[in-house]
Backbone bond lengths (Angstrom), bond angles and torsions (degrees), N, CA, C in turn:
res aa  C-N    CA-C-N  psi(-1)  N-CA   C-N-CA  omega(-1)  CA-C   N-CA-C  phi
1 M - - - 1.477 - - 1.533 109.82 -
2 Q 1.315 116.28 130.55 1.445 122.90 -179.44 1.536 110.56 -106.88
3 A 1.315 116.65 126.19 1.462 121.16 175.93 1.505 110.71 -63.17
4 T 1.318 116.90 133.41 1.454 123.27 -179.79 1.543 110.61 -130.72
5 F 1.289 115.67 174.31 1.479 120.96 175.69 1.521 110.47 -101.41
6 E 1.319 117.72 17.88 1.460 123.17 -175.05 1.539 110.29 -65.09
7 L 1.326 117.04 -46.22 1.464 119.42 -177.10 1.544 110.50 -62.73
8 E 1.328 114.97 -46.51 1.478 118.43 177.54 1.505 111.36 -61.72
9 F 1.321 117.09 -42.57 1.461 120.60 -178.91 1.532 111.55 -59.92
10 N 1.342 114.46 -44.63 1.457 118.21 179.07 1.519 112.20 -62.38
11 E 1.330 116.30 -41.60 1.453 119.60 178.46 1.536 112.14 -65.84
12 L 1.334 115.78 -38.25 1.461 119.99 177.48 1.524 110.68 -63.21
13 Q 1.318 116.78 -39.33 1.469 120.18 -179.82 1.525 111.08 -69.88
14 L 1.314 117.01 -37.32 1.474 121.40 -176.17 1.516 113.33 -78.26
15 A 1.314 115.70 -44.55 1.463 117.95 -170.38 1.540 114.92 -138.54
16 G 1.324 115.99 0.82 1.464 119.76 177.45 1.507 112.15 83.40
17 G 1.297 115.99 -177.38 1.463 122.41 -176.00 1.500 111.96 -124.23
18 P 1.293 119.13 -160.07 1.484 126.94 -2.95 1.518 113.12 -72.46
19 I 1.323 114.94 160.02 1.465 122.32 -179.31 1.526 109.13 -126.00
20 A 1.333 115.83 126.18 1.453 120.02 179.17 1.515 110.78 -108.03
21 G 1.308 115.32 142.46 1.466 121.43 168.82 1.512 108.31 -100.95
22 V 1.330 116.31 138.53 1.484 120.30 -174.20 1.546 109.74 -133.37
23 D 1.325 115.23 133.17 1.448 121.19 177.52 1.514 109.23 -149.45
24 E 1.358 115.93 169.25 1.456 121.13 -177.94 1.520 110.13 -131.06
25 A 1.320 114.65 165.16 1.466 121.28 173.94 1.525 106.57 -139.72
26 G 1.338 115.34 134.73 1.454 118.44 170.95 1.528 115.83 103.29
27 R 1.336 117.46 26.28 1.463 117.36 176.84 1.540 112.14 -74.06
28 G 1.342 116.24 -31.83 1.454 120.28 -172.30 1.522 117.75 -86.82
29 P 1.331 119.07 -26.16 1.487 118.45 -174.68 1.497 113.61 -59.72
30 W 1.347 114.87 161.58 1.454 121.47 177.29 1.531 111.56 -87.29
31 A 1.289 116.51 -10.99 1.473 120.74 -174.47 1.530 109.72 -143.99
32 G 1.334 114.33 153.43 1.469 120.56 174.32 1.509 111.66 90.13
33 P 1.361 114.57 173.76 1.457 121.48 -175.64 1.512 111.58 -79.94
34 V 1.335 116.14 168.55 1.440 122.65 165.55 1.510 106.00 -103.63
35 V 1.319 117.90 135.96 1.467 124.04 -173.98 1.538 109.47 -120.09
36 A 1.289 116.24 132.35 1.477 121.28 175.02 1.522 109.61 -120.24
37 A 1.334 115.54 151.60 1.459 120.57 176.47 1.538 109.43 -134.87
38 A 1.317 114.59 149.66 1.454 122.14 173.23 1.511 109.38 -124.73
39 V 1.324 117.58 135.83 1.445 121.64 -176.12 1.522 110.54 -131.39
40 V 1.319 115.77 129.92 1.485 121.04 175.17 1.521 107.16 -117.71
41 F 1.317 116.87 115.18 1.458 121.91 -178.56 1.531 110.72 -92.46
42 N 1.341 114.58 149.01 1.441 122.23 158.39 1.528 105.84 -83.62
43 S 1.306 116.49 125.16 1.468 119.20 -175.22 1.538 114.49 -59.61
44 D 1.347 116.30 -18.97 1.453 120.67 179.41 1.527 113.53 -92.05
45 Q 1.332 117.08 -2.24 1.452 120.01 -175.22 1.532 111.41 -136.12
46 I 1.324 116.56 56.74 1.442 119.82 178.62 1.526 109.90 -101.02
47 P 1.320 117.83 119.94 1.490 119.11 -178.34 1.532 111.18 -61.24
48 A 1.315 116.19 146.54 1.458 121.43 176.39 1.530 109.47 -74.45
49 G 1.321 114.71 151.10 1.448 121.04 173.17 1.508 117.06 92.52
50 I 1.316 116.64 2.05 1.486 120.32 -179.23 1.537 109.91 -71.19
51 A 1.314 115.39 132.85 1.465 122.62 177.83 1.504 108.75 -154.64
52 D 1.306 117.45 172.47 1.439 122.88 175.50 1.524 109.08 -48.73
53 S 1.326 117.79 129.38 1.463 120.10 -175.86 1.534 112.44 -58.80
54 K 1.308 117.21 -29.12 1.482 119.68 179.29 1.510 112.54 -69.18
55 A 1.319 116.44 -19.02 1.457 120.80 -178.92 1.536 111.96 -92.86
56 L 1.348 116.36 -2.50 1.467 121.10 -177.54 1.515 109.95 -113.49
57 D 1.340 116.18 148.42 1.456 119.24 175.28 1.525 109.82 -79.90
58 A 1.311 115.82 168.76 1.461 121.31 -175.42 1.524 111.95 -61.32
59 E 1.330 117.97 -37.13 1.459 121.64 -179.76 1.522 111.49 -64.84
60 T 1.323 116.30 -41.26 1.475 120.94 -179.29 1.522 109.31 -69.17
61 R 1.317 118.04 -41.51 1.477 120.53 178.63 1.516 109.33 -61.96
62 A 1.306 117.82 -41.21 1.463 123.07 179.85 1.546 111.20 -62.12
63 L 1.334 116.28 -38.37 1.461 120.33 178.36 1.513 112.39 -69.91
64 L 1.328 115.82 -37.68 1.476 119.38 -178.67 1.523 112.93 -76.72
65 F 1.299 117.16 -27.65 1.471 121.45 -175.70 1.533 112.77 -51.66
66 P 1.346 119.58 -56.63 1.474 118.71 -179.87 1.520 113.58 -67.60
67 R 1.346 117.74 -27.09 1.436 121.63 179.90 1.545 110.14 -68.50
68 I 1.320 116.00 -36.74 1.460 119.62 177.30 1.544 109.64 -66.70
69 F 1.353 117.52 -44.02 1.459 120.19 178.01 1.516 111.59 -63.20
70 A 1.342 117.72 -31.05 1.473 121.18 -178.03 1.530 113.08 -76.83
71 T 1.336 116.55 -18.81 1.467 119.41 -172.85 1.528 113.34 -123.04
72 A 1.324 119.54 1.75 1.452 121.73 -174.96 1.509 109.84 -143.46
73 D 1.345 114.16 163.05 1.462 121.65 168.85 1.533 106.12 -87.83
74 V 1.347 115.58 127.12 1.449 120.35 -173.77 1.555 110.12 -126.72
75 G 1.282 115.15 133.47 1.455 120.41 174.12 1.540 109.32 -124.67
76 I 1.338 116.42 145.35 1.476 122.66 -178.05 1.520 110.18 -128.97
77 G 1.325 115.92 136.11 1.469 120.89 174.27 1.541 109.03 -126.28
78 I 1.310 116.41 136.35 1.450 121.31 -177.06 1.517 109.80 -127.48
79 A 1.347 116.43 117.47 1.452 122.92 175.52 1.518 108.66 -97.91
80 D 1.314 116.39 116.44 1.459 120.75 -176.62 1.536 111.67 -78.55
81 V 1.335 114.79 176.84 1.464 119.36 -174.18 1.532 110.84 -66.11
82 T 1.318 119.29 -33.32 1.441 121.96 177.17 1.522 111.71 -58.69
83 R 1.314 116.01 -44.72 1.477 121.03 178.95 1.531 110.04 -67.40
84 I 1.313 116.61 -41.93 1.478 121.23 -179.42 1.531 109.18 -59.34
85 D 1.337 117.54 -47.93 1.451 120.34 -178.89 1.507 113.65 -70.15
86 R 1.297 116.34 -31.33 1.481 120.17 -179.25 1.514 111.58 -76.89
87 D 1.336 118.22 -44.42 1.445 122.97 -170.71 1.533 114.58 -101.55
88 N 1.296 119.38 -18.29 1.457 131.31 -171.18 1.536 110.13 88.74
89 I 1.297 114.76 158.95 1.491 119.87 -169.90 1.530 112.07 -64.81
90 L 1.325 118.60 -36.33 1.431 120.93 179.62 1.528 111.71 -63.96
91 Q 1.347 115.76 -49.29 1.470 118.62 -178.85 1.511 111.05 -67.25
92 A 1.324 117.06 -35.19 1.464 119.89 176.68 1.529 110.74 -63.82
93 T 1.336 115.73 -39.02 1.473 119.63 177.98 1.515 110.66 -64.40
94 M 1.332 116.93 -45.30 1.458 121.51 178.32 1.547 110.78 -58.75
95 W 1.328 115.56 -41.83 1.460 120.14 177.83 1.541 111.00 -61.51
96 A 1.331 115.90 -45.39 1.472 120.70 -179.30 1.525 110.58 -62.03
97 M 1.350 117.25 -40.36 1.463 119.69 177.50 1.494 110.90 -63.88
98 A 1.345 117.53 -45.79 1.473 120.55 179.11 1.508 110.18 -60.65
99 E 1.341 118.26 -40.42 1.428 121.20 179.40 1.540 112.16 -66.23
100 A 1.330 116.30 -37.80 1.463 119.71 177.48 1.542 110.77 -62.24
101 I 1.318 115.87 -42.14 1.488 119.53 177.60 1.530 110.26 -64.43
102 A 1.355 115.70 -40.27 1.454 119.34 -178.33 1.550 111.39 -66.69
103 Q 1.309 117.18 -25.65 1.478 121.36 -179.37 1.505 112.75 -80.39
104 L 1.316 119.51 -8.83 1.472 121.81 178.16 1.536 108.89 -66.79
105 K 1.350 115.23 141.39 1.466 119.55 173.72 1.518 110.33 -71.91
106 I 1.329 114.78 -35.88 1.464 121.53 178.63 1.530 109.16 -96.49
107 K 1.296 118.96 122.31 1.431 122.65 -179.38 1.523 110.19 -79.83
108 P 1.325 119.93 116.30 1.457 120.64 -174.00 1.517 113.96 -75.24
109 R 1.303 114.99 150.83 1.476 121.14 170.65 1.513 109.48 -76.51
110 L 1.334 114.66 -38.79 1.464 121.61 -176.19 1.518 109.78 -135.91
111 A 1.338 115.53 137.44 1.477 120.98 173.74 1.535 107.56 -115.12
112 L 1.315 115.04 124.64 1.448 122.75 177.62 1.538 106.37 -95.27
113 I 1.337 115.70 116.24 1.465 122.29 -170.82 1.529 110.41 -106.52
114 D 1.313 116.27 128.40 1.474 118.77 175.33 1.525 108.97 -69.66
115 G 1.333 115.71 133.07 1.468 119.97 177.28 1.510 111.85 106.25
116 N 1.337 114.58 -160.50 1.468 119.01 -176.08 1.545 112.74 -120.95
117 R 1.325 117.55 12.73 1.448 122.17 175.26 1.523 109.33 -129.08
118 A 1.321 115.19 141.08 1.467 120.68 -178.57 1.529 109.66 -120.65
119 P 1.322 117.90 142.75 1.457 120.06 175.69 1.502 110.24 -76.48
120 R 1.350 116.38 163.49 1.449 121.82 174.96 1.526 107.94 -82.30
121 V 1.304 116.07 112.47 1.453 121.83 -177.38 1.538 109.62 -138.31
122 P 1.328 117.73 157.85 1.465 120.88 -177.76 1.503 114.35 -81.64
123 C 1.334 116.62 44.90 1.447 121.99 175.07 1.525 107.47 -154.79
124 Q 1.317 116.01 169.18 1.441 119.00 176.45 1.529 109.18 -68.83
125 T 1.327 115.43 150.66 1.467 120.57 176.58 1.522 110.29 -131.38
126 R 1.314 114.74 154.56 1.460 121.02 174.37 1.511 107.06 -143.49
127 T 1.307 117.45 123.35 1.447 121.60 177.76 1.527 110.89 -86.81
128 I 1.327 115.14 142.74 1.472 121.35 -178.13 1.530 108.25 -136.80
129 V 1.311 117.75 108.74 1.437 123.25 176.84 1.549 108.99 -64.24
130 K 1.313 116.36 130.34 1.500 122.68 -173.76 1.509 110.29 57.19
131 G 1.319 116.35 35.05 1.460 119.74 179.01 1.497 114.43 -62.86
132 D 1.336 117.71 -25.53 1.482 120.38 -179.69 1.502 110.70 -69.94
133 A 1.333 119.19 -18.10 1.459 122.58 177.14 1.529 111.72 -97.12
134 R 1.326 117.05 -8.14 1.462 120.47 -173.31 1.534 113.98 -115.75
135 C 1.330 115.70 -29.92 1.477 120.77 -168.39 1.546 108.85 -122.07
136 L 1.309 117.19 124.65 1.457 121.54 -174.77 1.538 112.21 -62.52
137 S 1.320 117.84 -38.32 1.469 120.18 -178.98 1.551 109.90 -64.59
138 I 1.336 115.74 -42.33 1.458 120.19 178.72 1.535 110.58 -68.51
139 A 1.328 117.02 -39.65 1.460 120.87 177.25 1.521 110.90 -61.34
140 A 1.318 117.73 -41.39 1.462 120.51 177.30 1.508 110.43 -64.40
141 A 1.331 118.23 -40.69 1.444 121.89 177.46 1.530 111.28 -63.30
142 S 1.327 117.18 -36.08 1.453 120.61 177.95 1.548 110.78 -64.97
143 I 1.304 116.19 -37.43 1.485 120.96 177.93 1.528 109.82 -64.65
144 V 1.329 115.28 -49.80 1.477 120.08 -178.50 1.510 110.86 -60.03
145 A 1.332 116.40 -45.40 1.471 119.96 -178.18 1.547 110.11 -65.28
146 K 1.316 117.26 -43.13 1.450 121.48 -177.95 1.541 111.72 -65.78
147 V 1.311 117.47 -46.82 1.465 121.22 -178.85 1.532 110.20 -65.23
148 T 1.343 115.60 -43.24 1.482 119.48 179.24 1.514 110.79 -60.81
149 R 1.319 116.86 -46.58 1.478 119.04 -178.58 1.526 110.91 -67.24
150 D 1.295 118.00 -43.33 1.479 119.47 178.58 1.525 112.42 -57.87
151 R 1.331 116.37 -42.80 1.448 120.06 178.98 1.512 112.47 -65.08
152 L 1.334 116.15 -39.06 1.440 120.92 176.81 1.539 111.32 -60.76
153 M 1.346 115.40 -44.74 1.436 119.67 -179.95 1.522 112.65 -66.30
154 I 1.322 116.97 -34.78 1.446 120.70 175.73 1.556 111.07 -64.94
155 E 1.327 115.12 -41.07 1.461 120.49 176.30 1.552 110.14 -63.05
156 L 1.329 115.60 -44.88 1.483 119.81 -177.48 1.509 112.21 -68.76
157 S 1.321 117.50 -21.33 1.466 119.58 178.46 1.528 111.15 -64.66
158 E 1.350 117.85 -23.47 1.443 120.71 178.02 1.543 110.61 -73.78
159 T 1.326 114.96 -31.06 1.479 119.24 176.92 1.515 111.72 -78.96
160 Y 1.298 115.85 -30.10 1.476 121.84 -178.26 1.515 109.20 -119.85
161 P 1.340 119.63 69.80 1.463 120.89 -178.11 1.520 112.39 -67.98
162 G 1.298 113.69 151.43 1.464 121.20 175.04 1.531 114.31 93.34
163 Y 1.334 118.10 -9.19 1.457 120.59 -178.55 1.519 112.90 -91.48
164 G 1.331 117.33 -18.79 1.457 120.74 -179.32 1.508 114.19 77.87
165 F 1.354 118.24 23.27 1.464 120.40 -179.24 1.530 111.22 -58.81
166 E 1.329 118.09 -28.44 1.460 120.20 -179.67 1.515 111.59 -68.66
167 R 1.327 117.93 -16.98 1.443 121.77 178.95 1.532 112.60 -101.86
168 H 1.331 117.56 -54.50 1.476 119.90 -173.06 1.542 111.41 -95.12
169 K 1.329 119.43 -7.78 1.457 124.18 176.15 1.502 114.50 57.92
170 G 1.331 117.00 24.72 1.452 120.99 176.07 1.529 113.57 97.64
171 Y 1.300 118.23 -4.61 1.482 118.84 -179.81 1.549 109.41 -74.47
172 G 1.321 113.20 161.14 1.473 119.20 -173.32 1.519 115.03 -80.07
173 T 1.276 116.73 60.37 1.490 121.11 179.69 1.523 109.13 -81.13
174 A 1.333 115.05 169.84 1.456 120.92 178.41 1.517 109.83 -61.63
175 E 1.334 116.78 -39.36 1.480 120.43 178.76 1.507 109.82 -61.21
176 H 1.309 117.94 -44.81 1.451 123.55 -178.57 1.538 110.62 -63.66
177 Q 1.335 116.49 -41.67 1.470 120.81 179.66 1.532 109.13 -63.83
178 R 1.316 118.20 -41.97 1.465 120.71 -179.10 1.545 109.74 -65.19
179 A 1.336 116.27 -39.37 1.461 120.14 -178.05 1.523 109.67 -65.70
180 I 1.299 117.96 -42.26 1.496 120.18 178.07 1.510 110.20 -62.88
181 K 1.328 117.26 -40.88 1.450 120.86 -178.48 1.532 110.72 -62.87
182 H 1.325 116.14 -41.63 1.454 120.27 -175.56 1.551 115.06 -87.47
183 L 1.325 116.01 -31.75 1.456 121.11 -172.62 1.514 113.42 -108.47
184 G 1.354 117.79 -17.35 1.423 120.64 -177.86 1.507 113.89 93.73
185 V 1.327 116.20 -178.40 1.461 123.87 -177.65 1.525 110.32 -96.41
186 T 1.310 118.71 132.98 1.438 123.15 179.44 1.514 112.35 -96.59
187 E 1.324 116.74 173.64 1.447 121.32 174.47 1.522 111.94 -68.74
188 L 1.321 116.53 -12.00 1.467 120.37 179.76 1.540 110.83 -83.45
189 H 1.304 117.57 -14.05 1.462 121.06 -176.83 1.552 110.56 -81.54
190 R 1.324 114.91 146.02 1.458 123.35 -178.60 1.515 108.66 -84.43
191 R 1.303 116.33 103.24 1.452 121.13 -177.90 1.530 114.04 -71.05
192 S 1.287 117.19 -12.23 1.468 122.21 177.59 1.549 110.31 -83.41
193 F 1.342 117.78 -8.24 1.453 121.78 179.88 1.531 110.22 -91.37
194 R 1.296 115.04 134.78 1.477 120.46 -172.13 1.545 113.13 -55.96
195 P 1.368 119.59 -46.10 1.479 117.15 -179.55 1.510 113.20 -58.95
196 V 1.336 117.26 -33.99 1.457 121.24 178.88 1.549 109.71 -71.35
197 Q 1.348 115.55 -40.96 1.451 118.69 177.88 1.532 111.17 -61.24
198 L 1.315 116.13 -40.56 1.476 119.23 176.83 1.511 111.39 -63.94
199 A 1.335 116.29 -40.04 1.472 120.02 178.86 1.531 110.65 -64.06
200 L 1.286 119.40 -34.92 1.438 123.62 179.48 1.529 113.05 -66.24
201 G 1.358 114.11 -18.79 1.451 118.78 177.27 1.518 113.56 -87.28
202 L 1.333 116.75 -2.75 1.460 122.02 178.77 1.522 108.91 -82.88
203 S 1.339 114.64 175.48 1.471 120.15 -179.72 1.508 112.19 -84.72
204 S 1.357 116.20 -2.96 1.468 119.10 -178.78 1.518 109.63 -66.19
205 P 1.321 118.44 146.65 1.484 120.83 -179.92 1.527 111.13 -72.40
206 V 1.324 115.37 153.21 1.456 121.02 171.39 1.503 108.97 -89.05
207 V 1.321 118.01 125.42 1.459 121.58 -177.84 1.494 108.58 -79.38
208 A 1.303 118.53 117.14 1.456 122.91 -175.68 1.513 110.04 -95.36
209 I 1.326 114.97 81.29 1.434 121.24 175.12 1.529 109.50 -116.42
210 E 1.274 118.11 129.98 1.458 121.29 -179.07 1.516 109.02 -65.69
211 T 1.327 116.89 131.45 1.451 120.43 178.34 1.515 110.01 -67.64
212 P 1.317 118.52 126.49 1.477 120.60 -178.97 1.543 110.30 -68.17
213 V 1.323 115.25 154.60 1.435 119.33 173.16 1.504 108.81 -66.33
214 I 1.337 116.55 128.05 1.451 120.16 -175.30 1.540 110.85 -97.59
215 V 1.281 116.03 124.91 1.461 121.84 -179.73 1.513 107.37 -118.57
216 A 1.320 115.55 135.65 1.476 119.55 -178.43 1.527 110.77 -59.85
217 V 1.313 117.03 137.95 1.435 122.83 178.07 1.510 106.76 -91.28
218 Q 1.306 117.59 102.37 1.469 121.55 -177.10 1.515 107.87 -115.82
219 E 1.300 114.62 132.07 1.455 121.88 176.29 1.490 109.22 -102.16
220 Q 1.303 118.15 106.99 1.432 123.67 -174.59 1.537 108.57 -86.54
221 P 1.346 116.66 148.30 1.454 119.67 177.94 1.515 109.63 -67.11
222 S 1.354 114.80 144.29 1.455 120.47 177.97 1.523 111.53 -76.73
């Protein structure tokens, strides 16, 4: 399946715009924030090569990232670990999506949301299962969210050395499991997630490092 602008085009013809595509990155990891992005394209300025971020390698995503910012209105929302543990990952994701939409300079008439749940926002919403593989605006949002989160985790790996965050980005890999066993649980880990709760029951020490303030990594056009 190839992502196209057909859905957005039809909506623009029927009821006008602006139309935002919204997606998230980082619901599954054991550590780090969940990041959402919203993208509103000008139909005459869509960069070539946009696809679901999961279908692209890191180099291609990095090339497309500044091109999206140069040709679209982009908003980013970041829900930190405190919010994830307090509200649960679903509600934190909905908050991040709503925040991404709120950060847009152009207020959309319609937000196309990847998945089957939509946040409460002051515009119309439409959920699209596998929307990142079908809809160009959502695919672009998936790239922005993924690149932003990956860069954040690489930065955080310097504060939390030895965990391999720059490689696994907080997902539950064998490397990550070994690091938790030997180094303990950090403030970056999601204590509401079962694997982390189990780790907290071990004899390993809890690493008491204050979680840094997380700022979205945005690459603005020159």
